[in-house]
FIMARVO-881103 format. One record per atom (N, C-alpha, C): residue number from 1; residue in three letters; atom name; x, y, z. Coordinates in nm, 4 decimals. Each point is the difference from the previous one (the first is absolute). Example, Ala and Ser with C-alpha at 12.3 -4.5 7.8 and 13.67 -1.06 7.14 Angstrom:
2
NODE  num  residu  atome        xx        yy        zz
NODE    1     ALA      N    1.3190   -0.5690    0.7800
NODE    1     ALA     CA   -0.0890    0.1190    0.0000
NODE    1     ALA      C    0.0900    0.1200    0.0000
NODE    2     SER      N   -0.0350    0.1050   -0.0720
NODE    2     SER     CA    0.0820    0.1190    0.0060
NODE    2     SER      C   -0.0770    0.1090    0.0730
END
This chain:
117
NODE  num  residu  atome        xx        yy        zz
NODE    1     UNK      N   10.4335   12.4547   11.5987
NODE    1     UNK     CA    0.1033    0.0991    0.0200
NODE    1     UNK      C   -0.0078    0.0608    0.1399
NODE    2     UNK      N   -0.1222    0.0115    0.0551
NODE    2     UNK     CA   -0.0127    0.0566    0.1341
NODE    2     UNK      C    0.0671   -0.0888    0.1037
NODE    3     UNK      N   -0.0119   -0.1295   -0.0183
NODE    3     UNK     CA    0.0603   -0.0916    0.0969
NODE    3     UNK      C    0.1512    0.0068   -0.0089
NODE    4     UNK      N    0.0539    0.0036   -0.1207
NODE    4     UNK     CA    0.1454    0.0092   -0.0173
NODE    4     UNK      C    0.0517    0.1300    0.0606
NODE    5     UNK      N   -0.0694    0.1109   -0.0266
NODE    5     UNK     CA    0.0414    0.1280    0.0562
NODE    5     UNK      C   -0.0116   -0.0022    0.1522
NODE    6     UNK      N   -0.1099   -0.0553    0.0507
NODE    6     UNK     CA   -0.0191   -0.0093    0.1447
NODE    6     UNK      C    0.1085   -0.0819    0.0673
NODE    7     UNK      N    0.0430   -0.1073   -0.0668
NODE    7     UNK     CA    0.1084   -0.0819    0.0550
NODE    7     UNK      C    0.1314    0.0775   -0.0024
NODE    8     UNK      N    0.0206    0.0766   -0.1060
NODE    8     UNK     CA    0.1259    0.0736   -0.0154
NODE    8     UNK      C    0.0147    0.1110    0.1037
NODE    9     UNK      N   -0.1094    0.0682    0.0307
NODE    9     UNK     CA    0.0096    0.1114    0.0944
NODE    9     UNK      C   -0.0319   -0.0405    0.1433
NODE   10     UNK      N   -0.0276   -0.1280    0.0220
NODE   10     UNK     CA   -0.0209   -0.0497    0.1351
NODE   10     UNK      C   -0.1415    0.0129    0.0527
NODE   11     UNK      N   -0.0968    0.0328   -0.0844
NODE   11     UNK     CA   -0.1386    0.0099    0.0449
NODE   11     UNK      C   -0.0643   -0.1371    0.0187
NODE   12     UNK      N    0.0488   -0.0993   -0.0721
NODE   12     UNK     CA   -0.0529   -0.1358    0.0125
NODE   12     UNK      C    0.1003   -0.0816    0.0803
NODE   13     UNK      N   -0.0458   -0.0450    0.1151
NODE   13     UNK     CA    0.0829   -0.0810    0.0890
NODE   13     UNK      C   -0.0683   -0.1352    0.0205
NODE   14     UNK      N    0.0622   -0.0845    0.0795
NODE   14     UNK     CA   -0.0602   -0.1298    0.0313
NODE   14     UNK      C   -0.1353    0.0183    0.0689
NODE   15     UNK      N   -0.0128    0.1065    0.0786
NODE   15     UNK     CA   -0.1245    0.0249    0.0735
NODE   15     UNK      C   -0.1139    0.0451   -0.0916
NODE   16     UNK      N    0.0314    0.0752   -0.1031
NODE   16     UNK     CA   -0.1041    0.0549   -0.0873
NODE   16     UNK      C   -0.0259   -0.0853   -0.1238
NODE   17     UNK      N    0.0816   -0.1013   -0.0222
NODE   17     UNK     CA   -0.0115   -0.0802   -0.1221
NODE   17     UNK      C   -0.1357   -0.0691   -0.0127
NODE   18     UNK      N   -0.0485   -0.0609    0.1061
NODE   18     UNK     CA   -0.1276   -0.0724   -0.0064
NODE   18     UNK      C   -0.1154    0.0955   -0.0317
NODE   19     UNK      N   -0.0013    0.1160    0.0636
NODE   19     UNK     CA   -0.1054    0.0987   -0.0240
NODE   19     UNK      C    0.0026    0.0478   -0.1451
NODE   20     UNK      N    0.1174    0.0202   -0.0528
NODE   20     UNK     CA    0.0132    0.0470   -0.1381
NODE   20     UNK      C   -0.0434   -0.1077   -0.0980
NODE   21     UNK      N    0.0376   -0.1245    0.0257
NODE   21     UNK     CA   -0.0418   -0.1087   -0.0887
NODE   21     UNK      C   -0.1515   -0.0201    0.0035
NODE   22     UNK      N   -0.0614    0.0130    0.1174
NODE   22     UNK     CA   -0.1468   -0.0088    0.0081
NODE   22     UNK      C   -0.0662    0.1140   -0.0777
NODE   23     UNK      N    0.0587    0.1180    0.0068
NODE   23     UNK     CA   -0.0530    0.1136   -0.0763
NODE   23     UNK      C    0.0118   -0.0259   -0.1494
NODE   24     UNK      N    0.1088   -0.0609   -0.0415
NODE   24     UNK     CA    0.0179   -0.0317   -0.1421
NODE   24     UNK      C   -0.0998   -0.1060   -0.0462
NODE   25     UNK      N   -0.0296   -0.0979    0.0841
NODE   25     UNK     CA   -0.1008   -0.1010   -0.0345
NODE   25     UNK      C   -0.1364    0.0664   -0.0159
NODE   26     UNK      N   -0.0349    0.0897    0.0919
NODE   26     UNK     CA   -0.1272    0.0723   -0.0103
NODE   26     UNK      C   -0.0044    0.0839   -0.1268
NODE   27     UNK      N    0.1109    0.0638   -0.0336
NODE   27     UNK     CA    0.0070    0.0794   -0.1225
NODE   27     UNK      C   -0.0130   -0.0894   -0.1226
NODE   28     UNK      N    0.0610   -0.1176    0.0044
NODE   28     UNK     CA   -0.0111   -0.0948   -0.1110
NODE   28     UNK      C   -0.1427   -0.0452   -0.0214
NODE   29     UNK      N   -0.0713   -0.0267    0.1088
NODE   29     UNK     CA   -0.1399   -0.0408   -0.0108
NODE   29     UNK      C   -0.0843    0.1135   -0.0579
NODE   30     UNK      N    0.0225    0.1213    0.0468
NODE   30     UNK     CA   -0.0751    0.1151   -0.0524
NODE   30     UNK      C    0.0285    0.0215   -0.1484
NODE   31     UNK      N    0.1264   -0.0079   -0.0378
NODE   31     UNK     CA    0.0349    0.0177   -0.1411
NODE   31     UNK      C   -0.0595   -0.1111   -0.0859
NODE   32     UNK      N    0.0013   -0.1236    0.0504
NODE   32     UNK     CA   -0.0621   -0.1124   -0.0722
NODE   32     UNK      C   -0.1465    0.0274   -0.0259
NODE   33     UNK      N   -0.0690    0.0451    0.1027
NODE   33     UNK     CA   -0.1429    0.0239   -0.0132
NODE   33     UNK      C   -0.0290    0.1057   -0.1059
NODE   34     UNK      N    0.0627    0.1165    0.0127
NODE   34     UNK     CA   -0.0312    0.1100   -0.0914
NODE   34     UNK      C    0.0479   -0.0269   -0.1425
NODE   35     UNK      N    0.1206   -0.0502   -0.0159
NODE   35     UNK     CA    0.0496   -0.0274   -0.1350
NODE   35     UNK      C   -0.0751   -0.1145   -0.0660
NODE   36     UNK      N   -0.0379   -0.1004    0.0777
NODE   36     UNK     CA   -0.0772   -0.1111   -0.0560
NODE   36     UNK      C   -0.1394    0.0455   -0.0413
NODE   37     UNK      N   -0.0593    0.0863    0.0791
NODE   37     UNK     CA   -0.1314    0.0539   -0.0343
NODE   37     UNK      C    0.0060    0.0788   -0.1302
NODE   38     UNK      N    0.0991    0.0849   -0.0119
NODE   38     UNK     CA    0.0176    0.0775   -0.1233
NODE   38     UNK      C    0.0315   -0.0927   -0.1170
NODE   39     UNK      N    0.0882   -0.0955    0.0217
NODE   39     UNK     CA    0.0353   -0.0955   -0.1052
NODE   39     UNK      C   -0.1185   -0.0835   -0.0436
NODE   40     UNK      N   -0.0827   -0.0416    0.0965
NODE   40     UNK     CA   -0.1184   -0.0792   -0.0332
NODE   40     UNK      C   -0.0917    0.0764   -0.0948
NODE   41     UNK      N   -0.0320    0.1239    0.0358
NODE   41     UNK     CA   -0.0899    0.0777   -0.0853
NODE   41     UNK      C    0.0626    0.0315   -0.1349
NODE   42     UNK      N    0.1287    0.0242   -0.0020
NODE   42     UNK     CA    0.0700    0.0288   -0.1263
NODE   42     UNK      C   -0.0058   -0.1206   -0.0931
NODE   43     UNK      N    0.0246   -0.1173    0.0522
NODE   43     UNK     CA    0.0002   -0.1212   -0.0825
NODE   43     UNK      C   -0.1429   -0.0435   -0.0333
NODE   44     UNK      N   -0.0886    0.0081    0.0985
NODE   44     UNK     CA   -0.1370   -0.0473   -0.0197
NODE   44     UNK      C   -0.0726    0.0766   -0.1103
NODE   45     UNK      N    0.0242    0.1281   -0.0091
NODE   45     UNK     CA   -0.0704    0.0814   -0.0990
NODE   45     UNK      C    0.0765    0.0178   -0.1305
NODE   46     UNK      N    0.1098   -0.0716   -0.0167
NODE   46     UNK     CA    0.0678    0.0041   -0.1294
NODE   46     UNK      C   -0.0632   -0.1047   -0.0911
NODE   47     UNK      N    0.0165    0.0183   -0.1255
NODE   47     UNK     CA   -0.0662   -0.0871   -0.0972
NODE   47     UNK      C    0.0617   -0.1398   -0.0007
NODE   48     UNK      N   -0.0843   -0.0993   -0.0201
NODE   48     UNK     CA    0.0412   -0.1390   -0.0219
NODE   48     UNK      C    0.0721   -0.0627    0.1192
NODE   49     UNK      N   -0.0384    0.0349    0.1209
NODE   49     UNK     CA    0.0598   -0.0605    0.1181
NODE   49     UNK      C   -0.1071   -0.0788    0.0742
NODE   50     UNK      N    0.0265   -0.1272    0.0214
NODE   50     UNK     CA   -0.0964   -0.0836    0.0713
NODE   50     UNK      C    0.0111    0.0230    0.1501
NODE   51     UNK      N   -0.0975   -0.0494    0.0722
NODE   51     UNK     CA    0.0004    0.0135    0.1457
NODE   51     UNK      C    0.1184   -0.0739    0.0624
NODE   52     UNK      N    0.0292   -0.1183   -0.0490
NODE   52     UNK     CA    0.1144   -0.0753    0.0538
NODE   52     UNK      C    0.1319    0.0704   -0.0272
NODE   53     UNK      N    0.0146    0.0600   -0.1162
NODE   53     UNK     CA    0.1218    0.0761   -0.0295
NODE   53     UNK      C    0.0108    0.1216    0.0916
NODE   54     UNK      N   -0.1127    0.0649    0.0251
NODE   54     UNK     CA   -0.0009    0.1144    0.0906
NODE   54     UNK      C    0.0420   -0.0414    0.1405
NODE   55     UNK      N   -0.0511   -0.1117    0.0463
NODE   55     UNK     CA    0.0363   -0.0496    0.1327
NODE   55     UNK      C    0.1478   -0.0367    0.0048
NODE   56     UNK      N    0.0490   -0.0670   -0.1030
NODE   56     UNK     CA    0.1416   -0.0395   -0.0036
NODE   56     UNK      C    0.0915    0.1218    0.0044
NODE   57     UNK      N   -0.0318    0.1010   -0.0759
NODE   57     UNK     CA    0.0836    0.1207   -0.0032
NODE   57     UNK      C   -0.0078    0.0743    0.1334
NODE   58     UNK      N   -0.1196    0.0095    0.0573
NODE   58     UNK     CA   -0.0163    0.0711    0.1263
NODE   58     UNK      C    0.0721   -0.0714    0.1144
NODE   59     UNK      N   -0.0126   -0.1307    0.0070
NODE   59     UNK     CA    0.0692   -0.0759    0.1062
NODE   59     UNK      C    0.1513    0.0090   -0.0191
NODE   60     UNK      N    0.0453   -0.0074   -0.1232
NODE   60     UNK     CA    0.1434    0.0133   -0.0276
NODE   60     UNK      C    0.0516    0.1364    0.0423
NODE   61     UNK      N   -0.0736    0.1039   -0.0349
NODE   61     UNK     CA    0.0385    0.1360    0.0375
NODE   61     UNK      C    0.0084    0.0139    0.1516
NODE   62     UNK      N   -0.0994   -0.0524    0.0690
NODE   62     UNK     CA   -0.0014    0.0075    0.1457
NODE   62     UNK      C    0.1191   -0.0734    0.0608
NODE   63     UNK      N    0.0291   -0.1190   -0.0492
NODE   63     UNK     CA    0.1127   -0.0779    0.0521
NODE   63     UNK      C    0.1331    0.0694   -0.0270
NODE   64     UNK      N    0.0152    0.0560   -0.1182
NODE   64     UNK     CA    0.1252    0.0689   -0.0349
NODE   64     UNK      C    0.0207    0.1222    0.0888
NODE   65     UNK      N   -0.1055    0.0782    0.0211
NODE   65     UNK     CA    0.0129    0.1207    0.0830
NODE   65     UNK      C    0.0363   -0.0380    0.1432
NODE   66     UNK      N   -0.0702   -0.0975    0.0573
NODE   66     UNK     CA    0.0281   -0.0390    0.1381
NODE   66     UNK      C    0.1405   -0.0575    0.0128
NODE   67     UNK      N    0.0366   -0.0882   -0.0928
NODE   67     UNK     CA    0.1333   -0.0596    0.0012
NODE   67     UNK      C    0.1083    0.1077   -0.0121
NODE   68     UNK      N   -0.0237    0.0987   -0.0843
NODE   68     UNK     CA    0.0968    0.1088   -0.0179
NODE   68     UNK      C    0.0207    0.0781    0.1283
NODE   69     UNK      N   -0.1090    0.0326    0.0674
NODE   69     UNK     CA    0.0111    0.0774    0.1234
NODE   69     UNK      C    0.0741   -0.0802    0.1071
NODE   70     UNK      N   -0.0352   -0.1268    0.0132
NODE   70     UNK     CA    0.0624   -0.0829    0.1037
NODE   70     UNK      C    0.1485   -0.0219   -0.0297
NODE   71     UNK      N    0.0318   -0.0395   -0.1216
NODE   71     UNK     CA    0.1406   -0.0227   -0.0353
NODE   71     UNK      C    0.0787    0.1307    0.0067
NODE   72     UNK      N   -0.0601    0.1069   -0.0475
NODE   72     UNK     CA    0.0679    0.1297    0.0025
NODE   72     UNK      C    0.0310    0.0480    0.1402
NODE   73     UNK      N   -0.0848   -0.0330    0.0952
NODE   73     UNK     CA    0.0253    0.0445    0.1367
NODE   73     UNK      C    0.0892   -0.0970    0.0772
NODE   74     UNK      N   -0.0008   -0.1268   -0.0366
NODE   74     UNK     CA    0.0792   -0.0977    0.0751
NODE   74     UNK      C    0.1401   -0.0219   -0.0567
NODE   75     UNK      N    0.0191    0.0262   -0.1272
NODE   75     UNK     CA    0.1300   -0.0242   -0.0618
NODE   75     UNK      C    0.1142    0.0781    0.0661
NODE   76     UNK      N   -0.0178    0.1282    0.0334
NODE   76     UNK     CA    0.1107    0.0697    0.0681
NODE   76     UNK      C    0.0387   -0.0651    0.1338
NODE   77     UNK      N   -0.0993   -0.0463    0.0750
NODE   77     UNK     CA    0.0290   -0.0678    0.1272
NODE   77     UNK      C    0.0739   -0.1307   -0.0234
NODE   78     UNK      N   -0.0417   -0.0733   -0.1029
NODE   78     UNK     CA    0.0662   -0.1263   -0.0317
NODE   78     UNK      C    0.1453    0.0227   -0.0415
NODE   79     UNK      N    0.0220    0.1005   -0.0860
NODE   79     UNK     CA    0.1367    0.0284   -0.0443
NODE   79     UNK      C    0.0886    0.0408    0.1176
NODE   80     UNK      N   -0.0541    0.0796    0.0893
NODE   80     UNK     CA    0.0777    0.0391    0.1185
NODE   80     UNK      C    0.0303   -0.1224    0.0864
NODE   81     UNK      N   -0.0978   -0.0909    0.0131
NODE   81     UNK     CA    0.0162   -0.1202    0.0799
NODE   81     UNK      C    0.1125   -0.0895   -0.0530
NODE   82     UNK      N    0.0107   -0.0121   -0.1344
NODE   82     UNK     CA    0.1033   -0.0866   -0.0580
NODE   82     UNK      C    0.1321    0.0729   -0.0219
NODE   83     UNK      N    0.0058    0.1287    0.0383
NODE   83     UNK     CA    0.1269    0.0706   -0.0034
NODE   83     UNK      C    0.0240    0.0879   -0.1217
NODE   84     UNK      N   -0.1014    0.0229   -0.0814
NODE   84     UNK     CA    0.0145    0.0889   -0.1149
NODE   84     UNK      C   -0.0561    0.1373    0.0340
NODE   85     UNK      N    0.0398    0.0975   -0.0786
NODE   85     UNK     CA   -0.0510    0.1348    0.0178
NODE   85     UNK      C   -0.1466    0.0045   -0.0452
NODE   86     UNK      N   -0.0933    0.0440    0.0845
NODE   86     UNK     CA   -0.1417    0.0029   -0.0364
NODE   86     UNK      C   -0.0323    0.0888   -0.1202
NODE   87     UNK      N    0.0907    0.0906   -0.0350
NODE   87     UNK     CA   -0.0258    0.0880   -0.1143
NODE   87     UNK      C   -0.0109   -0.0795   -0.1309
NODE   88     UNK      N    0.0570   -0.1193   -0.0036
NODE   88     UNK     CA   -0.0091   -0.0831   -0.1205
NODE   88     UNK      C   -0.1416   -0.0506   -0.0250
NODE   89     UNK      N   -0.0857    0.0087    0.0994
NODE   89     UNK     CA   -0.1384   -0.0447   -0.0161
NODE   89     UNK      C   -0.0742    0.0853   -0.1028
NODE   90     UNK      N    0.0363    0.1270   -0.0107
NODE   90     UNK     CA   -0.0732    0.0888   -0.0913
NODE   90     UNK      C    0.0140   -0.0430   -0.1459
NODE   91     UNK      N    0.1140   -0.0497   -0.0381
NODE   91     UNK     CA    0.0163   -0.0447   -0.1381
NODE   91     UNK      C   -0.0454   -0.1446   -0.0177
NODE   92     UNK      N    0.0142   -0.0792    0.1026
NODE   92     UNK     CA   -0.0377   -0.1407   -0.0093
NODE   92     UNK      C   -0.1502   -0.0198   -0.0066
NODE   93     UNK      N   -0.0748    0.0834    0.0710
NODE   93     UNK     CA   -0.1447   -0.0196    0.0071
NODE   93     UNK      C   -0.0660    0.0126   -0.1362
NODE   94     UNK      N    0.0495    0.0868   -0.0835
NODE   94     UNK     CA   -0.0598    0.0170   -0.1320
NODE   94     UNK      C    0.0169   -0.1261   -0.0843
NODE   95     UNK      N    0.1170   -0.0581    0.0021
NODE   95     UNK     CA    0.0244   -0.1226   -0.0758
NODE   95     UNK      C   -0.0831   -0.1149    0.0567
NODE   96     UNK      N   -0.0022   -0.0113    0.1325
NODE   96     UNK     CA   -0.0781   -0.1060    0.0641
NODE   96     UNK      C   -0.1474    0.0133   -0.0356
NODE   97     UNK      N   -0.0534    0.1201    0.0033
NODE   97     UNK     CA   -0.1417    0.0200   -0.0275
NODE   97     UNK      C   -0.0332   -0.0171   -0.1484
NODE   98     UNK      N    0.0896    0.0359   -0.0892
NODE   98     UNK     CA   -0.0241   -0.0244   -0.1426
NODE   98     UNK      C   -0.0156   -0.1495   -0.0263
NODE   99     UNK      N    0.0912   -0.0773    0.0529
NODE   99     UNK     CA   -0.0032   -0.1446   -0.0224
NODE   99     UNK      C   -0.1180   -0.0634    0.0729
NODE  100     UNK      N   -0.0183    0.0340    0.1272
NODE  100     UNK     CA   -0.1089   -0.0614    0.0754
NODE  100     UNK      C   -0.1368    0.0462   -0.0485
NODE  101     UNK      N   -0.0112    0.1216   -0.0512
NODE  101     UNK     CA   -0.1272    0.0472   -0.0539
NODE  101     UNK      C   -0.0468   -0.0825   -0.1182
NODE  102     UNK      N    0.0919   -0.0325   -0.0876
NODE  102     UNK     CA   -0.0335   -0.0852   -0.1144
NODE  102     UNK      C   -0.0373   -0.1403    0.0484
NODE  103     UNK      N    0.0776   -0.0538    0.0936
NODE  103     UNK     CA   -0.0299   -0.1333    0.0531
NODE  103     UNK      C   -0.1352   -0.0039    0.0716
NODE  104     UNK      N   -0.0273    0.0995    0.0815
NODE  104     UNK     CA   -0.1273    0.0061    0.0719
NODE  104     UNK      C   -0.1161    0.0062   -0.0990
NODE  105     UNK      N    0.0121    0.0839   -0.1009
NODE  105     UNK     CA   -0.1063    0.0120   -0.0999
NODE  105     UNK      C   -0.0214   -0.1306   -0.0737
NODE  106     UNK      N    0.1066   -0.0645   -0.0407
NODE  106     UNK     CA   -0.0130   -0.1272   -0.0727
NODE  106     UNK      C   -0.0615   -0.1089    0.0875
NODE  107     UNK      N    0.0432   -0.0100    0.1242
NODE  107     UNK     CA   -0.0510   -0.1049    0.0891
NODE  107     UNK      C   -0.1475    0.0229    0.0327
NODE  108     UNK      N   -0.0349    0.1210    0.0400
NODE  108     UNK     CA   -0.1388    0.0287    0.0360
NODE  108     UNK      C   -0.0913   -0.0118   -0.1213
NODE  109     UNK      N    0.0423    0.0529   -0.1134
NODE  109     UNK     CA   -0.0825   -0.0088   -0.1209
NODE  109     UNK      C   -0.0195   -0.1444   -0.0432
NODE  110     UNK      N    0.1039   -0.0802    0.0102
NODE  110     UNK     CA   -0.0112   -0.1425   -0.0349
NODE  110     UNK      C   -0.0985   -0.0700    0.0933
NODE  111     UNK      N    0.0095    0.0280    0.1292
NODE  111     UNK     CA   -0.0896   -0.0643    0.0965
NODE  111     UNK      C   -0.1459    0.0401   -0.0228
NODE  112     UNK      N   -0.0233    0.1267   -0.0247
NODE  112     UNK     CA   -0.1376    0.0480   -0.0162
NODE  112     UNK      C   -0.0568   -0.0359   -0.1368
NODE  113     UNK      N    0.0793    0.0206   -0.1044
NODE  113     UNK     CA   -0.0513   -0.0219   -0.1351
NODE  113     UNK      C   -0.0023   -0.1466   -0.0389
NODE  114     UNK      N    0.0774   -0.0836    0.0687
NODE  114     UNK     CA   -0.0016   -0.1435   -0.0294
NODE  114     UNK      C   -0.1355   -0.0600    0.0353
NODE  115     UNK      N   -0.0660    0.0556    0.0993
NODE  115     UNK     CA   -0.1289   -0.0514    0.0438
NODE  115     UNK      C   -0.1099    0.0291   -0.1009
NODE  116     UNK      N    0.0235    0.0922   -0.0925
NODE  116     UNK     CA   -0.1015    0.0371   -0.0990
NODE  116     UNK      C   -0.0195   -0.1088   -0.1027
NODE  117     UNK      N    0.1057   -0.0678   -0.0389
NODE  117     UNK     CA   -0.0076   -0.0995   -0.1080
NODE  117     UNK      C   -0.0745   -0.1181    0.0387
END
């Protein structure tokens, strides 16, 4: 929402776009680290969870958070580039992340847990 608002009021220009996107990548990495750490301990200490399941859930959580931050920050720029109003990114990102979150979890869990058998 900050990027959409910044674009609307003219705070984000072609000159500041790269700096803002780099800041969003750094924020995504920080959020991945802290949320994955919390998620790891939450899953690891719950009953009946194996180490491989804990790793699968933690890696999935990390990928979803990072992907969300990157897509959420780049989608308004993409929509503006193709000629749509960037404000549509706010509603689109939720649908995109719901679908991709399930896909990311299924793919990562399959890759990690398949090696157990």
